[in-house]
FILO-798151 format. One record per residue (C-alpha): residue in three letters; residue number from 1; x, y, z. Coordinates in steps of 0.1 Angstrom, whole numbers, plus 5000, padded with zeros to 4 digits. Example, Ala and Ser with C-alpha at 12.3 -4.5 7.8 and 13.67 -1.06 7.14 Angstrom:
   type   seq   east   north     up
    ALA     1   5123    4955   5078
    SER     2   5137    4989   5071
***
This chain:
   type   seq   east   north     up
    MET     1   0592    6877   3058
    LYS     2   0607    6868   3092
    LYS     3   0637    6853   3074
    LEU     4   0642    6886   3055
    VAL     5   0640    6907   3087
    LEU     6   0665    6884   3104
    ALA     7   0689    6886   3075
    LEU     8   0687    6924   3075
    LEU     9   0694    6925   3113
    VAL    10   0724    6903   3109
    LEU    11   0737    6925   3080
    ILE    12   0732    6957   3100
    THR    13   0750    6942   3131
    THR    14   0779    6930   3109
    CYS    15   0783    6965   3092
    THR    16   0782    6982   3126
    LEU    17   0810    6960   3139
    VAL    18   0831    6967   3109
    PHE    19   0824    7004   3110
    ALA    20   0835    7006   3147
    GLY    21   0869    6992   3139
    PRO    22   0895    6977   3163
    GLY    23   0903    6995   3195
    GLN    24   0873    7018   3195
    ASP    25   0856    7028   3228
    SER    26   0821    7040   3223
    GLY    27   0823    7059   3256
    LYS    28   0793    7077   3270
    SER    29   0770    7095   3246
    GLY    30   0775    7132   3251
    SER    31   0778    7166   3233
    VAL    32   0816    7163   3231
    GLN    33   0834    7137   3211
    ILE    34   0871    7133   3213
    ALA    35   0893    7106   3196
    LEU    36   0925    7093   3210
    LEU    37   0949    7081   3183
    MET    38   0977    7060   3198
    ARG    39   1009    7049   3181
    ASN    40   1005    7017   3199
    ILE    41   0993    7006   3234
    ASP    42   1019    6978   3239
    GLU    43   1045    6999   3259
    GLN    44   1038    7005   3295
    PHE    45   1041    7043   3292
    LEU    46   1015    7043   3264
    LYS    47   0992    7021   3283
    ASP    48   0994    7045   3313
    TYR    49   0988    7074   3289
    SER    50   0957    7059   3273
    GLU    51   0942    7047   3306
    ASN    52   0944    7083   3320
    VAL    53   0927    7097   3289
    ARG    54   0899    7071   3293
    LYS    55   0896    7082   3330
    LEU    56   0895    7119   3322
    ALA    57   0869    7113   3294
    ALA    58   0847    7094   3318
    GLU    59   0849    7121   3344
    LYS    60   0839    7148   3318
    GLY    61   0812    7128   3301
    VAL    62   0831    7128   3269
    ALA    63   0824    7102   3242
    LEU    64   0859    7088   3236
    ASN    65   0870    7068   3206
    VAL    66   0904    7050   3210
    GLN    67   0924    7038   3181
    ASP    68   0957    7018   3181
    ALA    69   0978    7022   3149
    ARG    70   1001    6993   3158
    SER    71   1031    7016   3151
    ASP    72   1021    7021   3114
    GLY    73   1018    7056   3101
    ALA    74   0995    7047   3071
    THR    75   0971    7029   3095
    GLN    76   0970    7059   3118
    LEU    77   0963    7082   3088
    THR    78   0934    7060   3077
    GLN    79   0920    7059   3112
    LEU    80   0920    7097   3113
    GLN    81   0903    7100   3079
    THR    82   0876    7075   3090
    LEU    83   0870    7094   3122
    LEU    84   0867    7127   3104
    ASN    85   0842    7112   3081
    GLN    86   0823    7100   3112
    GLY    87   0821    7136   3125
    TYR    88   0850    7137   3149
    LYS    89   0869    7170   3150
    TYR    90   0889    7169   3183
    PHE    91   0919    7146   3187
    VAL    92   0946    7136   3212
    ILE    93   0974    7120   3192
    VAL    94   1005    7100   3200
    PRO    95   1017    7099   3164
    ALA    96   1032    7069   3147
    VAL    97   1053    7091   3124
    SER    98   1062    7127   3132
    GLU    99   1063    7138   3096
    LEU   100   1026    7128   3090
    SER   101   1015    7154   3116
    GLU   102   1014    7181   3089
    GLN   103   0990    7161   3067
    MET   104   0970    7151   3097
    ASN   105   0966    7187   3109
    GLN   106   0956    7199   3074
    LEU   107   0928    7173   3074
    ILE   108   0917    7183   3109
    ALA   109   0919    7220   3101
    GLU   110   0896    7215   3071
    ARG   111   0869    7204   3096
    GLY   112   0876    7232   3120
    GLY   113   0890    7209   3145
    ALA   114   0919    7207   3170
    ALA   115   0947    7182   3180
    ALA   116   0972    7178   3208
    TYR   117   1003    7157   3203
    SER   118   1024    7139   3229
    ASN   119   1054    7115   3232
    ILE   120   1065    7119   3196
    GLN   121   1069    7155   3185
    PRO   122   1048    7168   3157
    THR   123   1067    7189   3132
    THR   124   1070    7227   3139
    ASP   125   1052    7234   3106
    SER   126   1023    7212   3116
    LEU   127   1017    7234   3147
    LYS   128   1017    7264   3123
    THR   129   0985    7249   3107
    GLY   130   0965    7269   3133
    LYS   131   0963    7280   3169
    THR   132   0943    7250   3179
    PHE   133   0971    7225   3174
    PHE   134   0993    7217   3204
    PHE   135   1023    7199   3217
    ALA   136   1019    7184   3252
    SER   137   1050    7164   3260
    SER   138   1084    7165   3276
    PRO   139   1117    7177   3261
    GLU   140   1136    7145   3253
    PHE   141   1171    7161   3255
    VAL   142   1164    7170   3291
    GLY   143   1153    7134   3298
    GLY   144   1186    7122   3285
    ARG   145   1205    7147   3306
    TYR   146   1188    7135   3337
    GLN   147   1198    7099   3329
    GLY   148   1233    7112   3325
    GLN   149   1230    7130   3358
    LEU   150   1220    7098   3376
    ILE   151   1249    7078   3360
    ALA   152   1274    7105   3371
    ASP   153   1259    7106   3406
    TYR   154   1263    7068   3409
    PHE   155   1300    7068   3398
    ASP   156   1308    7099   3419
    LYS   157   1297    7078   3449
    ASN   158   1315    7047   3436
    PRO   159   1347    7060   3419
    ALA   160   1364    7027   3420
    LYS   161   1339    7014   3395
    ALA   162   1350    7040   3369
    PRO   163   1387    7046   3374
    ASN   164   1397    7080   3359
    LYS   165   1361    7087   3352
    ALA   166   1361    7063   3323
    LEU   167   1327    7049   3314
    ASN   168   1324    7018   3291
    MET   169   1288    7019   3282
    ILE   170   1263    6997   3266
    LEU   171   1236    7019   3251
    ILE   172   1202    7004   3242
    LEU   173   1183    7026   3219
    GLY   174   1146    7030   3210
    GLN   175   1134    7030   3174
    LEU   176   1162    7045   3153
    GLY   177   1153    7080   3140
    HIS   178   1126    7084   3166
    PRO   179   1129    7119   3182
    ALA   180   1133    7104   3216
    GLN   181   1160    7081   3205
    ILE   182   1180    7110   3190
    ASN   183   1175    7136   3217
    ARG   184   1178    7112   3247
    GLU   185   1211    7100   3235
    ALA   186   1224    7135   3228
    GLY   187   1213    7147   3263
    LEU   188   1229    7117   3280
    LEU   189   1263    7121   3264
    ALA   190   1262    7159   3268
    GLU   191   1256    7156   3305
    LEU   192   1283    7130   3311
    LYS   193   1308    7152   3293
    THR   194   1297    7181   3314
    ARG   195   1303    7160   3345
    GLY   196   1338    7152   3334
    TYR   197   1333    7115   3323
    ALA   198   1349    7100   3292
    VAL   199   1324    7077   3275
    ASN   200   1334    7048   3254
    VAL   201   1303    7032   3239
    VAL   202   1311    6995   3238
    ALA   203   1279    6985   3221
    ARG   204   1250    7006   3207
    ASP   205   1219    6993   3189
    THR   206   1182    6995   3189
    ALA   207   1158    6972   3207
    ASN   208   1128    6991   3194
    TRP   209   1115    6999   3229
    THR   210   1108    6963   3237
    PRO   211   1121    6942   3267
    ASP   212   1124    6909   3247
    GLN   213   1146    6925   3220
    SER   214   1167    6942   3247
    GLN   215   1173    6909   3266
    GLN   216   1183    6892   3233
    LYS   217   1207    6920   3225
    MET   218   1221    6920   3260
    ASP   219   1227    6883   3259
    ALA   220   1248    6887   3227
    TRP   221   1267    6916   3241
    ILE   222   1276    6898   3273
    ALA   223   1290    6869   3252
    ALA   224   1311    6894   3232
    TYR   225   1321    6920   3258
    ARG   226   1320    6903   3293
    GLY   227   1342    6923   3316
    GLN   228   1344    6952   3292
    PHE   229   1315    6974   3303
    ASN   230   1306    6991   3336
    VAL   231   1272    7007   3329
    VAL   232   1241    7000   3308
    ALA   233   1218    7029   3297
    ALA   234   1185    7020   3281
    GLN   235   1162    7046   3265
    ASN   236   1131    7033   3282
    ASP   237   1122    7011   3312
    GLY   238   1110    6982   3292
    MET   239   1144    6978   3275
    ALA   240   1162    6985   3308
    LEU   241   1143    6956   3325
    GLY   242   1151    6933   3296
    ALA   243   1188    6941   3302
    VAL   244   1184    6935   3339
    GLU   245   1170    6901   3333
    SER   246   1198    6892   3309
    LEU   247   1224    6903   3335
    ILE   248   1208    6883   3362
    GLN   249   1206    6852   3341
    ASN   250   1243    6856   3331
    GLY   251   1255    6859   3366
    PHE   252   1261    6897   3370
    THR   253   1249    6897   3406
    LYS   254   1263    6903   3440
    ASN   255   1251    6900   3476
    ASP   256   1259    6936   3486
    ALA   257   1233    6962   3474
    SER   258   1247    6991   3493
    ASP   259   1254    7009   3461
    GLY   260   1216    7006   3452
    THR   261   1217    6975   3431
    ILE   262   1225    6937   3433
    LEU   263   1238    6939   3398
    THR   264   1276    6943   3393
    VAL   265   1268    6968   3366
    PRO   266   1242    6995   3371
    VAL   267   1213    6997   3347
    LEU   268   1192    7028   3341
    GLY   269   1160    7034   3322
    ILE   270   1136    7062   3313
    ASP   271   1098    7065   3320
    ALA   272   1095    7055   3357
    THR   273   1068    7029   3350
    GLN   274   1055    7010   3380
    ASP   275   1074    6979   3368
    ALA   276   1106    6999   3369
    ILE   277   1099    7012   3404
    ASN   278   1092    6977   3416
    SER   279   1125    6965   3401
    MET   280   1143    6993   3420
    LYS   281   1126    6982   3452
    GLU   282   1141    6948   3446
    ASN   283   1175    6964   3441
    LYS   284   1177    6953   3405
    LEU   285   1172    6984   3383
    TYR   286   1194    7012   3397
    ALA   287   1175    7043   3386
    THR   288   1151    7058   3360
    VAL   289   1137    7091   3348
    LEU   290   1100    7100   3351
    GLN   291   1084    7107   3318
    ASP   292   1050    7117   3332
    ALA   293   1023    7098   3313
    ILE   294   0997    7113   3335
    GLY   295   1010    7149   3331
    GLN   296   1013    7146   3294
    SER   297   0979    7130   3288
    SER   298   0962    7154   3312
    ALA   299   0976    7184   3294
    ALA   300   0967    7170   3260
    PHE   301   0932    7160   3269
    ASP   302   0924    7192   3288
    VAL   303   0935    7216   3261
    ILE   304   0915    7197   3235
    HIS   305   0885    7196   3258
    GLN   306   0888    7233   3263
    VAL   307   0887    7239   3225
    ALA   308   0858    7215   3221
    THR   309   0838    7233   3248
    GLY   310   0847    7268   3237
    THR   311   0866    7277   3269
    TYR   312   0901    7278   3254
    LYS   313   0920    7310   3254
    ALA   314   0956    7314   3243
    GLY   315   0979    7310   3273
    ASN   316   0955    7289   3293
    PRO   317   0971    7262   3315
    ALA   318   0961    7226   3306
    GLY   319   0959    7197   3330
    GLY   320   0980    7216   3355
    THR   321   1007    7224   3331
    PRO   322   1012    7261   3320
    ALA   323   1015    7271   3284
    ALA   324   1052    7276   3276
    THR   325   1064    7312   3273
    ALA   326   1100    7309   3262
    ALA   327   1115    7288   3234
    ILE   328   1138    7259   3243
    ASP   329   1165    7242   3222
    GLU   330   1143    7213   3210
    ALA   331   1117    7213   3183
    PRO   332   1089    7221   3180
    ALA   333   1092    7243   3212
    ASN   334   1123    7261   3197
    ASP   335   1101    7282   3175
    PRO   336   1088    7314   3192
    SER   337   1058    7315   3168
    VAL   338   1043    7283   3183
    ILE   339   1057    7284   3218
    GLY   340   1023    7293   3233
    GLN   341   1009    7261   3218
    CYS   342   1034    7240   3237
    TYR   343   1028    7224   3272
    LEU   344   1062    7212   3284
    VAL   345   1057    7185   3311
    PRO   346   1090    7182   3330
    PHE   347   1111    7150   3333
    VAL   348   1121    7141   3368
    PRO   349   1152    7120   3378
    VAL   350   1142    7090   3400
    ASP   351   1166    7073   3423
    LYS   352   1159    7059   3458
    ASN   353   1162    7093   3474
    SER   354   1135    7109   3452
    ASN   355   1100    7116   3464
    TYR   356   1085    7098   3434
    TYR   357   1102    7066   3443
    LYS   358   1092    7069   3480
    THR   359   1056    7075   3471
    HIS   360   1053    7047   3445
***
């Protein structure tokens, strides 16, 4: 009999562990359950995002369940279906695949739930599923424009480094087809054109948001194009720091950092992670653009918490960010029918004169 009881206990324990799944936080027991579905938690921005949601959930006494899809859309969809079957109705989502947001929202709507998306845009049609589906993020085109602004400011101050306003750029892209990859590039090039710079893209390829791939790409480009480029723009800080390391190892350094960098070629990123700020303080990375992980995650969590607790009303601010009232040029916030469901957290350019740099 004792052996039978012991076997049953082992079986129950094993099933419970399988049921919980990888990446789950049981959180505190409470009346409100919220699930955080992350594209992945490898990138520093996404780590910061998830850590802030954990902090907010703890402060509110929310039972939080965190799932990491490891950048796989099918995995994330399965995670959602499992959570819905477990009784979860309220979700904060950094989607692995934008196009899956419509299917995900339909499943959530069938349970009378709500979801807020950040970092990767949901489709406009997915927000039309219902008024409890939200976008809490930053317009990527604007982030690209700010990166272009920082580049133009640098060469305006150092015109000898770009004779006749000619920029020979190495452009390190995120995942190809990712909305941030498309819109950041478009914003960057549009701003430089507005500022009167002629851009020749010497090399352009994806490093899939990762520093290791970026460093490898940069090593190859240096071998092929040494002396033929005068600026490196990366679409996130991780890739920018990979490029910085490659340039240092390949001898692109100088003793004079009066232009803001010890590198002979300025490197710029996007996200303003603490690692990027630290690199700027060492005069390595020249500048970055703040994509506010705290602002985005606070807005997304707060609006879902409002829905879950019955306090949400259309037009409410969320996490300190007001609901948008006017359409912009970038989907999904370009559709007036869903603009009130969008919380647009601003990007902020970060150089050594910025308040963000000085306080971090």
